[in-house]
C-alpha distance (Angstrom), angle and dihedral (degrees) to the residues before:
residue distance angle dihedral
M1 . . .
P2 3.80 . .
E3 3.90 89.7 .
Q4 3.89 89.6 52.9
H5 3.86 89.5 51.9
A6 3.95 91.3 47.0
A7 3.86 85.8 51.2
M8 3.80 93.3 51.6
L9 3.81 91.1 46.1
E10 3.87 89.2 54.6
I11 3.76 91.5 48.1
A12 3.86 89.0 50.6
K13 3.78 91.8 50.7
Q14 3.85 92.5 50.4
V15 3.75 94.5 44.8
N16 3.87 92.3 50.4
K17 3.80 91.0 45.7
A18 3.76 93.0 49.4
R19 3.91 91.6 46.1
Q20 3.77 91.5 49.1
A21 3.88 91.8 47.0
A22 3.83 88.9 53.5
G23 3.84 88.6 51.2
W24 3.74 93.2 -123.9
S25 3.82 129.7 143.6
Q26 3.74 119.6 -134.0
N27 3.83 88.6 -103.6
E28 3.87 90.8 54.3
L29 3.77 92.2 48.6
A30 3.80 90.7 49.6
D31 3.79 91.1 49.3
R32 3.77 92.6 49.4
A33 3.75 94.3 46.9
G34 3.77 95.5 43.9
V35 3.92 92.0 -122.2
S36 3.89 130.4 115.5
R37 3.78 120.2 -93.4
P38 3.82 90.4 -117.8
S39 3.89 86.4 59.0
V40 3.81 89.1 55.4
V41 3.87 88.9 49.0
R42 3.79 91.7 50.0
V43 3.84 90.5 49.9
E44 3.81 92.1 48.8
R45 3.81 93.1 48.6
G46 3.85 91.7 51.9
D47 3.76 94.7 -112.4
D48 3.74 122.3 151.4
V49 3.78 112.7 -86.9
N50 3.80 134.0 169.0
T51 3.76 118.4 -89.5
A52 3.82 91.7 -120.8
T53 3.77 91.2 60.8
L54 3.70 94.2 44.0
G55 3.78 90.7 49.7
K56 3.77 92.6 52.7
I57 3.64 93.5 50.2
A58 3.86 94.1 44.2
D59 3.78 90.2 49.3
V60 3.75 96.1 54.0
L61 3.81 89.8 48.5
G62 3.72 93.4 48.1
L63 3.71 93.0 -113.8
T64 3.80 128.7 136.9
V65 3.81 124.7 -135.3
R66 3.80 110.7 -148.6
V67 3.79 132.1 -175.4
S68 3.84 116.7 -156.5
P69 3.74 134.1 170.5
Q70 3.77 119.5 -86.6
L71 3.80 113.7 -114.7
D72 3.75 115.7 -136.0
């Protein structure tokens, strides 16, 4: 589970960085992505969110969500 949390924190960092680069507030990102502001906050905190929400936010920011196998 620690690897999963680390991955969510990296996603949070990238989403926050992209949002700020676009010059958008959390409210504006939420409106553009069609999600609630609390959902944006959860993503930017690295909390668990559903993939549909994460996909909408990533799409609006021009980011790609990728799943890859874990290396042992």
